[in-house]
PDB file with one MODEL, atoms N, CA, C and O in Angstrom:
MODEL        1
ATOM      1  N   MET A   1     -12.560  -4.926 -16.835  1.00  0.00           N
ATOM      2  CA  MET A   1     -11.972  -3.879 -16.026  1.00  0.00           C
ATOM      3  C   MET A   1     -11.350  -4.503 -14.784  1.00  0.00           C
ATOM      4  O   MET A   1     -11.974  -5.335 -14.125  1.00  0.00           O
ATOM      5  N   THR A   2     -10.130  -4.106 -14.465  1.00  0.00           N
ATOM      6  CA  THR A   2      -9.518  -4.552 -13.220  1.00  0.00           C
ATOM      7  C   THR A   2      -9.726  -3.477 -12.173  1.00  0.00           C
ATOM      8  O   THR A   2     -10.101  -2.350 -12.496  1.00  0.00           O
ATOM      9  N   ASN A   3      -9.482  -3.826 -10.916  1.00  0.00           N
ATOM     10  CA  ASN A   3      -9.773  -2.894  -9.838  1.00  0.00           C
ATOM     11  C   ASN A   3      -8.818  -1.712  -9.782  1.00  0.00           C
ATOM     12  O   ASN A   3      -9.031  -0.818  -8.963  1.00  0.00           O
ATOM     13  N   HIS A   4      -7.776  -1.658 -10.607  1.00  0.00           N
ATOM     14  CA  HIS A   4      -6.844  -0.538 -10.558  1.00  0.00           C
ATOM     15  C   HIS A   4      -7.054   0.484 -11.665  1.00  0.00           C
ATOM     16  O   HIS A   4      -6.365   1.504 -11.686  1.00  0.00           O
ATOM     17  N   GLU A   5      -7.973   0.246 -12.575  1.00  0.00           N
ATOM     18  CA  GLU A   5      -8.124   1.142 -13.716  1.00  0.00           C
ATOM     19  C   GLU A   5      -8.593   2.536 -13.331  1.00  0.00           C
ATOM     20  O   GLU A   5      -8.307   3.495 -14.047  1.00  0.00           O
ATOM     21  N   ASP A   6      -9.298   2.673 -12.233  1.00  0.00           N
ATOM     22  CA  ASP A   6      -9.730   3.997 -11.791  1.00  0.00           C
ATOM     23  C   ASP A   6      -9.243   4.297 -10.377  1.00  0.00           C
ATOM     24  O   ASP A   6      -9.894   5.029  -9.632  1.00  0.00           O
ATOM     25  N   ALA A   7      -8.103   3.732 -10.015  1.00  0.00           N
ATOM     26  CA  ALA A   7      -7.626   3.807  -8.638  1.00  0.00           C
ATOM     27  C   ALA A   7      -6.771   5.021  -8.324  1.00  0.00           C
ATOM     28  O   ALA A   7      -6.296   5.133  -7.194  1.00  0.00           O
ATOM     29  N   GLY A   8      -6.548   5.932  -9.254  1.00  0.00           N
ATOM     30  CA  GLY A   8      -5.787   7.124  -8.937  1.00  0.00           C
ATOM     31  C   GLY A   8      -4.423   7.149  -9.584  1.00  0.00           C
ATOM     32  O   GLY A   8      -4.224   6.530 -10.629  1.00  0.00           O
ATOM     33  N   PRO A   9      -3.452   7.871  -8.970  1.00  0.00           N
ATOM     34  CA  PRO A   9      -2.147   8.078  -9.588  1.00  0.00           C
ATOM     35  C   PRO A   9      -1.456   6.776  -9.977  1.00  0.00           C
ATOM     36  O   PRO A   9      -1.492   5.786  -9.246  1.00  0.00           O
ATOM     37  N   ARG A  10      -0.837   6.806 -11.128  1.00  0.00           N
ATOM     38  CA  ARG A  10      -0.073   5.646 -11.612  1.00  0.00           C
ATOM     39  C   ARG A  10       1.053   6.183 -12.475  1.00  0.00           C
ATOM     40  O   ARG A  10       0.853   7.122 -13.246  1.00  0.00           O
ATOM     41  N   ALA A  11       2.230   5.599 -12.353  1.00  0.00           N
ATOM     42  CA  ALA A  11       3.401   6.082 -13.069  1.00  0.00           C
ATOM     43  C   ALA A  11       3.317   5.810 -14.558  1.00  0.00           C
ATOM     44  O   ALA A  11       3.845   6.589 -15.352  1.00  0.00           O
ATOM     45  N   ALA A  12       2.670   4.731 -14.958  1.00  0.00           N
ATOM     46  CA  ALA A  12       2.627   4.368 -16.367  1.00  0.00           C
ATOM     47  C   ALA A  12       1.320   3.648 -16.657  1.00  0.00           C
ATOM     48  O   ALA A  12       0.634   3.195 -15.740  1.00  0.00           O
ATOM     49  N   THR A  13       0.983   3.544 -17.930  1.00  0.00           N
ATOM     50  CA  THR A  13      -0.240   2.842 -18.290  1.00  0.00           C
ATOM     51  C   THR A  13       0.007   1.360 -18.507  1.00  0.00           C
ATOM     52  O   THR A  13      -0.940   0.589 -18.664  1.00  0.00           O
ATOM     53  N   ASP A  14       1.268   0.954 -18.518  1.00  0.00           N
ATOM     54  CA  ASP A  14       1.576  -0.469 -18.659  1.00  0.00           C
ATOM     55  C   ASP A  14       1.685  -1.099 -17.272  1.00  0.00           C
ATOM     56  O   ASP A  14       1.228  -0.515 -16.290  1.00  0.00           O
ATOM     57  N   ASP A  15       2.274  -2.263 -17.189  1.00  0.00           N
ATOM     58  CA  ASP A  15       2.384  -2.962 -15.909  1.00  0.00           C
ATOM     59  C   ASP A  15       3.714  -2.712 -15.214  1.00  0.00           C
ATOM     60  O   ASP A  15       4.118  -3.494 -14.352  1.00  0.00           O
ATOM     61  N   SER A  16       4.397  -1.638 -15.576  1.00  0.00           N
ATOM     62  CA  SER A  16       5.678  -1.344 -14.939  1.00  0.00           C
ATOM     63  C   SER A  16       5.452  -0.896 -13.499  1.00  0.00           C
ATOM     64  O   SER A  16       4.396  -0.352 -13.174  1.00  0.00           O
ATOM     65  N   PRO A  17       6.443  -1.123 -12.634  1.00  0.00           N
ATOM     66  CA  PRO A  17       6.300  -0.711 -11.234  1.00  0.00           C
ATOM     67  C   PRO A  17       6.148   0.804 -11.110  1.00  0.00           C
ATOM     68  O   PRO A  17       6.703   1.559 -11.907  1.00  0.00           O
ATOM     69  N   VAL A  18       5.405   1.230 -10.121  1.00  0.00           N
ATOM     70  CA  VAL A  18       5.250   2.643  -9.809  1.00  0.00           C
ATOM     71  C   VAL A  18       6.503   3.097  -9.078  1.00  0.00           C
ATOM     72  O   VAL A  18       6.990   2.392  -8.195  1.00  0.00           O
ATOM     73  N   THR A  19       7.033   4.266  -9.430  1.00  0.00           N
ATOM     74  CA  THR A  19       8.201   4.810  -8.751  1.00  0.00           C
ATOM     75  C   THR A  19       7.738   5.816  -7.710  1.00  0.00           C
ATOM     76  O   THR A  19       7.036   6.775  -8.030  1.00  0.00           O
ATOM     77  N   VAL A  20       8.133   5.595  -6.469  1.00  0.00           N
ATOM     78  CA  VAL A  20       7.776   6.468  -5.358  1.00  0.00           C
ATOM     79  C   VAL A  20       9.059   7.079  -4.824  1.00  0.00           C
ATOM     80  O   VAL A  20      10.020   6.359  -4.557  1.00  0.00           O
ATOM     81  N   THR A  21       9.091   8.402  -4.663  1.00  0.00           N
ATOM     82  CA  THR A  21      10.300   9.046  -4.161  1.00  0.00           C
ATOM     83  C   THR A  21      10.273   9.256  -2.652  1.00  0.00           C
ATOM     84  O   THR A  21      11.329   9.341  -2.025  1.00  0.00           O
ATOM     85  N   VAL A  22       9.093   9.341  -2.063  1.00  0.00           N
ATOM     86  CA  VAL A  22       8.976   9.513  -0.617  1.00  0.00           C
ATOM     87  C   VAL A  22       7.943   8.531  -0.087  1.00  0.00           C
ATOM     88  O   VAL A  22       6.802   8.515  -0.549  1.00  0.00           O
ATOM     89  N   ALA A  23       8.341   7.710   0.885  1.00  0.00           N
ATOM     90  CA  ALA A  23       7.420   6.790   1.553  1.00  0.00           C
ATOM     91  C   ALA A  23       7.666   6.913   3.054  1.00  0.00           C
ATOM     92  O   ALA A  23       8.709   6.497   3.559  1.00  0.00           O
ATOM     93  N   GLU A  24       6.708   7.479   3.749  1.00  0.00           N
ATOM     94  CA  GLU A  24       6.810   7.725   5.184  1.00  0.00           C
ATOM     95  C   GLU A  24       5.930   6.730   5.930  1.00  0.00           C
ATOM     96  O   GLU A  24       4.737   6.631   5.645  1.00  0.00           O
ATOM     97  N   PRO A  25       6.503   5.984   6.891  1.00  0.00           N
ATOM     98  CA  PRO A  25       5.677   5.025   7.633  1.00  0.00           C
ATOM     99  C   PRO A  25       4.525   5.721   8.361  1.00  0.00           C
ATOM    100  O   PRO A  25       4.720   6.747   9.012  1.00  0.00           O
ATOM    101  N   VAL A  26       3.342   5.159   8.244  1.00  0.00           N
ATOM    102  CA  VAL A  26       2.177   5.625   8.993  1.00  0.00           C
ATOM    103  C   VAL A  26       2.084   4.817  10.276  1.00  0.00           C
ATOM    104  O   VAL A  26       1.907   5.369  11.362  1.00  0.00           O
ATOM    105  N   ILE A  27       2.207   3.500  10.137  1.00  0.00           N
ATOM    106  CA  ILE A  27       2.152   2.594  11.279  1.00  0.00           C
ATOM    107  C   ILE A  27       2.844   1.296  10.896  1.00  0.00           C
ATOM    108  O   ILE A  27       2.805   0.873   9.741  1.00  0.00           O
ATOM    109  N   THR A  28       3.474   0.676  11.875  1.00  0.00           N
ATOM    110  CA  THR A  28       4.152  -0.594  11.667  1.00  0.00           C
ATOM    111  C   THR A  28       3.917  -1.477  12.881  1.00  0.00           C
ATOM    112  O   THR A  28       3.551  -0.985  13.949  1.00  0.00           O
ATOM    113  N   LEU A  29       4.123  -2.766  12.725  1.00  0.00           N
ATOM    114  CA  LEU A  29       3.946  -3.685  13.851  1.00  0.00           C
ATOM    115  C   LEU A  29       5.231  -3.915  14.625  1.00  0.00           C
ATOM    116  O   LEU A  29       5.229  -4.629  15.627  1.00  0.00           O
ATOM    117  N   CYS A  30       6.337  -3.317  14.173  1.00  0.00           N
ATOM    118  CA  CYS A  30       7.591  -3.455  14.910  1.00  0.00           C
ATOM    119  C   CYS A  30       8.337  -2.134  14.864  1.00  0.00           C
ATOM    120  O   CYS A  30       8.067  -1.290  14.009  1.00  0.00           O
ATOM    121  N   GLY A  31       9.264  -1.959  15.775  1.00  0.00           N
ATOM    122  CA  GLY A  31      10.035  -0.723  15.823  1.00  0.00           C
ATOM    123  C   GLY A  31      10.994  -0.580  14.662  1.00  0.00           C
ATOM    124  O   GLY A  31      11.204   0.526  14.163  1.00  0.00           O
ATOM    125  N   ALA A  32      11.572  -1.669  14.231  1.00  0.00           N
ATOM    126  CA  ALA A  32      12.530  -1.653  13.121  1.00  0.00           C
ATOM    127  C   ALA A  32      12.519  -3.026  12.472  1.00  0.00           C
ATOM    128  O   ALA A  32      12.001  -3.991  13.036  1.00  0.00           O
ATOM    129  N   GLY A  33      13.085  -3.100  11.302  1.00  0.00           N
ATOM    130  CA  GLY A  33      13.158  -4.387  10.630  1.00  0.00           C
ATOM    131  C   GLY A  33      12.088  -4.539   9.581  1.00  0.00           C
ATOM    132  O   GLY A  33      11.501  -3.557   9.127  1.00  0.00           O
ATOM    133  N   SER A  34      11.839  -5.762   9.201  1.00  0.00           N
ATOM    134  CA  SER A  34      10.904  -6.048   8.124  1.00  0.00           C
ATOM    135  C   SER A  34       9.657  -6.698   8.697  1.00  0.00           C
ATOM    136  O   SER A  34       9.681  -7.861   9.100  1.00  0.00           O
ATOM    137  N   CYS A  35       8.569  -5.944   8.731  1.00  0.00           N
ATOM    138  CA  CYS A  35       7.303  -6.470   9.225  1.00  0.00           C
ATOM    139  C   CYS A  35       6.175  -5.679   8.580  1.00  0.00           C
ATOM    140  O   CYS A  35       6.438  -4.659   7.942  1.00  0.00           O
ATOM    141  N   PRO A  36       4.932  -6.114   8.723  1.00  0.00           N
ATOM    142  CA  PRO A  36       3.828  -5.396   8.094  1.00  0.00           C
ATOM    143  C   PRO A  36       3.836  -3.906   8.444  1.00  0.00           C
ATOM    144  O   PRO A  36       3.890  -3.529   9.615  1.00  0.00           O
ATOM    145  N   THR A  37       3.780  -3.074   7.408  1.00  0.00           N
ATOM    146  CA  THR A  37       3.846  -1.625   7.564  1.00  0.00           C
ATOM    147  C   THR A  37       2.954  -0.971   6.520  1.00  0.00           C
ATOM    148  O   THR A  37       2.816  -1.474   5.405  1.00  0.00           O
ATOM    149  N   VAL A  38       2.352   0.151   6.887  1.00  0.00           N
ATOM    150  CA  VAL A  38       1.602   0.976   5.946  1.00  0.00           C
ATOM    151  C   VAL A  38       2.355   2.296   5.818  1.00  0.00           C
ATOM    152  O   VAL A  38       2.715   2.914   6.820  1.00  0.00           O
ATOM    153  N   TYR A  39       2.592   2.727   4.571  1.00  0.00           N
ATOM    154  CA  TYR A  39       3.313   3.964   4.282  1.00  0.00           C
ATOM    155  C   TYR A  39       2.397   4.921   3.536  1.00  0.00           C
ATOM    156  O   TYR A  39       1.509   4.486   2.802  1.00  0.00           O
ATOM    157  N   ARG A  40       2.608   6.232   3.721  1.00  0.00           N
ATOM    158  CA  ARG A  40       1.961   7.226   2.866  1.00  0.00           C
ATOM    159  C   ARG A  40       3.034   7.779   1.951  1.00  0.00           C
ATOM    160  O   ARG A  40       4.195   7.886   2.347  1.00  0.00           O
ATOM    161  N   THR A  41       2.659   8.135   0.724  1.00  0.00           N
ATOM    162  CA  THR A  41       3.633   8.588  -0.264  1.00  0.00           C
ATOM    163  C   THR A  41       3.443  10.068  -0.590  1.00  0.00           C
ATOM    164  O   THR A  41       2.454  10.690  -0.203  1.00  0.00           O
ATOM    165  N   ASP A  42       4.413  10.604  -1.306  1.00  0.00           N
ATOM    166  CA  ASP A  42       4.332  11.978  -1.782  1.00  0.00           C
ATOM    167  C   ASP A  42       3.368  12.105  -2.956  1.00  0.00           C
ATOM    168  O   ASP A  42       3.118  13.211  -3.434  1.00  0.00           O
ATOM    169  N   ARG A  43       2.834  10.999  -3.416  1.00  0.00           N
ATOM    170  CA  ARG A  43       1.899  10.979  -4.548  1.00  0.00           C
ATOM    171  C   ARG A  43       0.438  10.977  -4.086  1.00  0.00           C
ATOM    172  O   ARG A  43      -0.474  10.927  -4.911  1.00  0.00           O
ATOM    173  N   GLY A  44       0.215  11.031  -2.756  1.00  0.00           N
ATOM    174  CA  GLY A  44      -1.143  10.968  -2.239  1.00  0.00           C
ATOM    175  C   GLY A  44      -1.701   9.560  -2.225  1.00  0.00           C
ATOM    176  O   GLY A  44      -2.917   9.366  -2.234  1.00  0.00           O
ATOM    177  N   THR A  45      -0.809   8.571  -2.205  1.00  0.00           N
ATOM    178  CA  THR A  45      -1.208   7.168  -2.200  1.00  0.00           C
ATOM    179  C   THR A  45      -0.665   6.485  -0.952  1.00  0.00           C
ATOM    180  O   THR A  45       0.019   7.107  -0.139  1.00  0.00           O
ATOM    181  N   VAL A  46      -0.974   5.208  -0.808  1.00  0.00           N
ATOM    182  CA  VAL A  46      -0.544   4.412   0.336  1.00  0.00           C
ATOM    183  C   VAL A  46       0.137   3.155  -0.178  1.00  0.00           C
ATOM    184  O   VAL A  46      -0.329   2.539  -1.136  1.00  0.00           O
ATOM    185  N   LEU A  47       1.242   2.773   0.458  1.00  0.00           N
ATOM    186  CA  LEU A  47       1.921   1.516   0.172  1.00  0.00           C
ATOM    187  C   LEU A  47       1.703   0.580   1.345  1.00  0.00           C
ATOM    188  O   LEU A  47       1.637   1.024   2.492  1.00  0.00           O
ATOM    189  N   VAL A  48       1.590  -0.715   1.068  1.00  0.00           N
ATOM    190  CA  VAL A  48       1.393  -1.707   2.120  1.00  0.00           C
ATOM    191  C   VAL A  48       2.474  -2.767   1.994  1.00  0.00           C
ATOM    192  O   VAL A  48       2.662  -3.351   0.927  1.00  0.00           O
ATOM    193  N   GLN A  49       3.183  -3.012   3.089  1.00  0.00           N
ATOM    194  CA  GLN A  49       4.186  -4.075   3.155  1.00  0.00           C
ATOM    195  C   GLN A  49       3.597  -5.203   3.977  1.00  0.00           C
ATOM    196  O   GLN A  49       3.129  -4.988   5.095  1.00  0.00           O
ATOM    197  N   GLY A  50       3.619  -6.403   3.425  1.00  0.00           N
ATOM    198  CA  GLY A  50       3.087  -7.548   4.137  1.00  0.00           C
ATOM    199  C   GLY A  50       3.623  -8.830   3.549  1.00  0.00           C
ATOM    200  O   GLY A  50       4.565  -8.811   2.757  1.00  0.00           O
ATOM    201  N   VAL A  51       3.041  -9.923   3.924  1.00  0.00           N
ATOM    202  CA  VAL A  51       3.446 -11.242   3.444  1.00  0.00           C
ATOM    203  C   VAL A  51       2.770 -11.499   2.102  1.00  0.00           C
ATOM    204  O   VAL A  51       1.563 -11.296   1.965  1.00  0.00           O
ATOM    205  N   ALA A  52       3.540 -11.944   1.114  1.00  0.00           N
ATOM    206  CA  ALA A  52       2.980 -12.236  -0.207  1.00  0.00           C
ATOM    207  C   ALA A  52       1.869 -13.272  -0.083  1.00  0.00           C
ATOM    208  O   ALA A  52       1.999 -14.257   0.644  1.00  0.00           O
ATOM    209  N   ALA A  53       0.776 -13.034  -0.803  1.00  0.00           N
ATOM    210  CA  ALA A  53      -0.370 -13.942  -0.773  1.00  0.00           C
ATOM    211  C   ALA A  53      -0.615 -14.494  -2.174  1.00  0.00           C
ATOM    212  O   ALA A  53      -0.364 -13.819  -3.173  1.00  0.00           O
ATOM    213  N   THR A  54      -1.103 -15.717  -2.234  1.00  0.00           N
ATOM    214  CA  THR A  54      -1.445 -16.337  -3.509  1.00  0.00           C
ATOM    215  C   THR A  54      -2.856 -16.898  -3.412  1.00  0.00           C
ATOM    216  O   THR A  54      -3.450 -16.916  -2.334  1.00  0.00           O
ATOM    217  N   GLY A  55      -3.383 -17.350  -4.529  1.00  0.00           N
ATOM    218  CA  GLY A  55      -4.697 -17.980  -4.525  1.00  0.00           C
ATOM    219  C   GLY A  55      -5.803 -17.099  -5.057  1.00  0.00           C
ATOM    220  O   GLY A  55      -6.933 -17.558  -5.221  1.00  0.00           O
ATOM    221  N   VAL A  56      -5.497 -15.829  -5.334  1.00  0.00           N
ATOM    222  CA  VAL A  56      -6.473 -14.905  -5.907  1.00  0.00           C
ATOM    223  C   VAL A  56      -5.862 -14.351  -7.186  1.00  0.00           C
ATOM    224  O   VAL A  56      -4.721 -13.887  -7.178  1.00  0.00           O
ATOM    225  N   ALA A  57      -6.608 -14.394  -8.281  1.00  0.00           N
ATOM    226  CA  ALA A  57      -6.096 -13.892  -9.555  1.00  0.00           C
ATOM    227  C   ALA A  57      -6.058 -12.367  -9.542  1.00  0.00           C
ATOM    228  O   ALA A  57      -7.054 -11.716  -9.224  1.00  0.00           O
ATOM    229  N   VAL A  58      -4.904 -11.803  -9.890  1.00  0.00           N
ATOM    230  CA  VAL A  58      -4.749 -10.355 -10.030  1.00  0.00           C
ATOM    231  C   VAL A  58      -4.096 -10.070 -11.375  1.00  0.00           C
ATOM    232  O   VAL A  58      -3.491 -10.956 -11.979  1.00  0.00           O
ATOM    233  N   ALA A  59      -4.218  -8.849 -11.835  1.00  0.00           N
ATOM    234  CA  ALA A  59      -3.655  -8.458 -13.128  1.00  0.00           C
ATOM    235  C   ALA A  59      -2.131  -8.513 -13.097  1.00  0.00           C
ATOM    236  O   ALA A  59      -1.518  -8.416 -12.034  1.00  0.00           O
ATOM    237  N   ASP A  60      -1.529  -8.669 -14.272  1.00  0.00           N
ATOM    238  CA  ASP A  60      -0.077  -8.622 -14.382  1.00  0.00           C
ATOM    239  C   ASP A  60       0.429  -7.315 -13.795  1.00  0.00           C
ATOM    240  O   ASP A  60      -0.154  -6.254 -14.021  1.00  0.00           O
ATOM    241  N   GLY A  61       1.504  -7.397 -13.049  1.00  0.00           N
ATOM    242  CA  GLY A  61       2.088  -6.214 -12.436  1.00  0.00           C
ATOM    243  C   GLY A  61       1.519  -5.876 -11.072  1.00  0.00           C
ATOM    244  O   GLY A  61       2.026  -4.975 -10.403  1.00  0.00           O
ATOM    245  N   GLU A  62       0.478  -6.574 -10.643  1.00  0.00           N
ATOM    246  CA  GLU A  62      -0.098  -6.340  -9.321  1.00  0.00           C
ATOM    247  C   GLU A  62       0.307  -7.461  -8.378  1.00  0.00           C
ATOM    248  O   GLU A  62       0.578  -8.585  -8.802  1.00  0.00           O
ATOM    249  N   LEU A  63       0.343  -7.138  -7.100  1.00  0.00           N
ATOM    250  CA  LEU A  63       0.684  -8.106  -6.060  1.00  0.00           C
ATOM    251  C   LEU A  63      -0.353  -8.038  -4.957  1.00  0.00           C
ATOM    252  O   LEU A  63      -0.942  -6.985  -4.712  1.00  0.00           O
ATOM    253  N   LEU A  64      -0.571  -9.144  -4.301  1.00  0.00           N
ATOM    254  CA  LEU A  64      -1.396  -9.168  -3.092  1.00  0.00           C
ATOM    255  C   LEU A  64      -0.480  -9.408  -1.909  1.00  0.00           C
ATOM    256  O   LEU A  64       0.426 -10.240  -1.967  1.00  0.00           O
ATOM    257  N   VAL A  65      -0.722  -8.673  -0.836  1.00  0.00           N
ATOM    258  CA  VAL A  65      -0.018  -8.935   0.413  1.00  0.00           C
ATOM    259  C   VAL A  65      -1.049  -9.030   1.521  1.00  0.00           C
ATOM    260  O   VAL A  65      -2.120  -8.428   1.451  1.00  0.00           O
ATOM    261  N   GLU A  66      -0.713  -9.785   2.527  1.00  0.00           N
ATOM    262  CA  GLU A  66      -1.604  -9.937   3.678  1.00  0.00           C
ATOM    263  C   GLU A  66      -1.024  -9.170   4.849  1.00  0.00           C
ATOM    264  O   GLU A  66       0.169  -9.261   5.141  1.00  0.00           O
ATOM    265  N   ILE A  67      -1.895  -8.402   5.523  1.00  0.00           N
ATOM    266  CA  ILE A  67      -1.508  -7.695   6.734  1.00  0.00           C
ATOM    267  C   ILE A  67      -2.594  -7.926   7.774  1.00  0.00           C
ATOM    268  O   ILE A  67      -3.728  -8.250   7.421  1.00  0.00           O
ATOM    269  N   PRO A  68      -2.264  -7.763   9.050  1.00  0.00           N
ATOM    270  CA  PRO A  68      -3.293  -7.900  10.081  1.00  0.00           C
ATOM    271  C   PRO A  68      -4.381  -6.830   9.917  1.00  0.00           C
ATOM    272  O   PRO A  68      -4.086  -5.676   9.606  1.00  0.00           O
ATOM    273  N   ARG A  69      -5.596  -7.216  10.124  1.00  0.00           N
ATOM    274  CA  ARG A  69      -6.747  -6.315  10.011  1.00  0.00           C
ATOM    275  C   ARG A  69      -6.572  -5.076  10.886  1.00  0.00           C
ATOM    276  O   ARG A  69      -6.893  -3.964  10.467  1.00  0.00           O
ATOM    277  N   GLU A  70      -6.069  -5.269  12.088  1.00  0.00           N
ATOM    278  CA  GLU A  70      -5.889  -4.169  13.031  1.00  0.00           C
ATOM    279  C   GLU A  70      -4.924  -3.115  12.487  1.00  0.00           C
ATOM    280  O   GLU A  70      -5.097  -1.923  12.739  1.00  0.00           O
ATOM    281  N   LEU A  71      -3.908  -3.556  11.740  1.00  0.00           N
ATOM    282  CA  LEU A  71      -2.949  -2.621  11.156  1.00  0.00           C
ATOM    283  C   LEU A  71      -3.643  -1.712  10.149  1.00  0.00           C
ATOM    284  O   LEU A  71      -3.401  -0.505  10.135  1.00  0.00           O
ATOM    285  N   LEU A  72      -4.491  -2.270   9.321  1.00  0.00           N
ATOM    286  CA  LEU A  72      -5.212  -1.484   8.323  1.00  0.00           C
ATOM    287  C   LEU A  72      -6.169  -0.498   8.990  1.00  0.00           C
ATOM    288  O   LEU A  72      -6.247   0.662   8.585  1.00  0.00           O
ATOM    289  N   ILE A  73      -6.886  -0.946   9.995  1.00  0.00           N
ATOM    290  CA  ILE A  73      -7.836  -0.080  10.701  1.00  0.00           C
ATOM    291  C   ILE A  73      -7.108   1.088  11.356  1.00  0.00           C
ATOM    292  O   ILE A  73      -7.544   2.234  11.238  1.00  0.00           O
ATOM    293  N   GLU A  74      -6.009   0.810  12.041  1.00  0.00           N
ATOM    294  CA  GLU A  74      -5.251   1.868  12.712  1.00  0.00           C
ATOM    295  C   GLU A  74      -4.596   2.802  11.704  1.00  0.00           C
ATOM    296  O   GLU A  74      -4.545   4.011  11.929  1.00  0.00           O
ATOM    297  N   ALA A  75      -4.097   2.264  10.603  1.00  0.00           N
ATOM    298  CA  ALA A  75      -3.496   3.111   9.564  1.00  0.00           C
ATOM    299  C   ALA A  75      -4.540   4.065   8.997  1.00  0.00           C
ATOM    300  O   ALA A  75      -4.260   5.251   8.819  1.00  0.00           O
ATOM    301  N   ALA A  76      -5.735   3.565   8.714  1.00  0.00           N
ATOM    302  CA  ALA A  76      -6.803   4.414   8.183  1.00  0.00           C
ATOM    303  C   ALA A  76      -7.150   5.518   9.175  1.00  0.00           C
ATOM    304  O   ALA A  76      -7.352   6.665   8.778  1.00  0.00           O
ATOM    305  N   ARG A  77      -7.220   5.186  10.451  1.00  0.00           N
ATOM    306  CA  ARG A  77      -7.526   6.187  11.475  1.00  0.00           C
ATOM    307  C   ARG A  77      -6.450   7.267  11.509  1.00  0.00           C
ATOM    308  O   ARG A  77      -6.764   8.456  11.547  1.00  0.00           O
ATOM    309  N   GLN A  78      -5.180   6.857  11.497  1.00  0.00           N
ATOM    310  CA  GLN A  78      -4.082   7.820  11.564  1.00  0.00           C
ATOM    311  C   GLN A  78      -4.007   8.693  10.316  1.00  0.00           C
ATOM    312  O   GLN A  78      -3.758   9.894  10.417  1.00  0.00           O
ATOM    313  N   ILE A  79      -4.217   8.106   9.151  1.00  0.00           N
ATOM    314  CA  ILE A  79      -4.194   8.890   7.910  1.00  0.00           C
ATOM    315  C   ILE A  79      -5.313   9.920   7.924  1.00  0.00           C
ATOM    316  O   ILE A  79      -5.103  11.070   7.538  1.00  0.00           O
ATOM    317  N   GLN A  80      -6.498   9.518   8.367  1.00  0.00           N
ATOM    318  CA  GLN A  80      -7.620  10.452   8.425  1.00  0.00           C
ATOM    319  C   GLN A  80      -7.314  11.596   9.389  1.00  0.00           C
ATOM    320  O   GLN A  80      -7.606  12.750   9.078  1.00  0.00           O
ATOM    321  N   GLU A  81      -6.735  11.301  10.546  1.00  0.00           N
ATOM    322  CA  GLU A  81      -6.384  12.341  11.518  1.00  0.00           C
ATOM    323  C   GLU A  81      -5.332  13.287  10.955  1.00  0.00           C
ATOM    324  O   GLU A  81      -5.408  14.495  11.180  1.00  0.00           O
ATOM    325  N   GLN A  82      -4.355  12.758  10.228  1.00  0.00           N
ATOM    326  CA  GLN A  82      -3.284  13.586   9.666  1.00  0.00           C
ATOM    327  C   GLN A  82      -3.798  14.490   8.558  1.00  0.00           C
ATOM    328  O   GLN A  82      -3.224  15.552   8.318  1.00  0.00           O
ATOM    329  N   ASP A  83      -4.859  14.096   7.885  1.00  0.00           N
ATOM    330  CA  ASP A  83      -5.403  14.883   6.778  1.00  0.00           C
ATOM    331  C   ASP A  83      -6.352  15.985   7.237  1.00  0.00           C
ATOM    332  O   ASP A  83      -6.763  16.821   6.433  1.00  0.00           O
ATOM    333  N   VAL A  84      -6.699  15.995   8.507  1.00  0.00           N
ATOM    334  CA  VAL A  84      -7.646  17.000   9.015  1.00  0.00           C
ATOM    335  C   VAL A  84      -6.951  18.316   9.247  1.00  0.00           C
ATOM    336  O   VAL A  84      -7.584  19.282   9.674  1.00  0.00           O
TER     337      VAL A  84
ENDMDL
END
């Protein structure tokens, strides 16, 4: 079993990319441009933009990205507040 088998919404059962129609930034480390960002989607999921990471085995079709710990903590706080 991989860690995504019970992870929630998925566009397909194969390794094809998930299609997201709405991705709204929750928090970013810069005002504009390309930098670590956490997005919430119209699918009730979260997207993470960060630096590609290697050295850990993941299933085909999955990617690892690295983001600052503080970004994840603040994103979780903001998402929880928005859901209340």
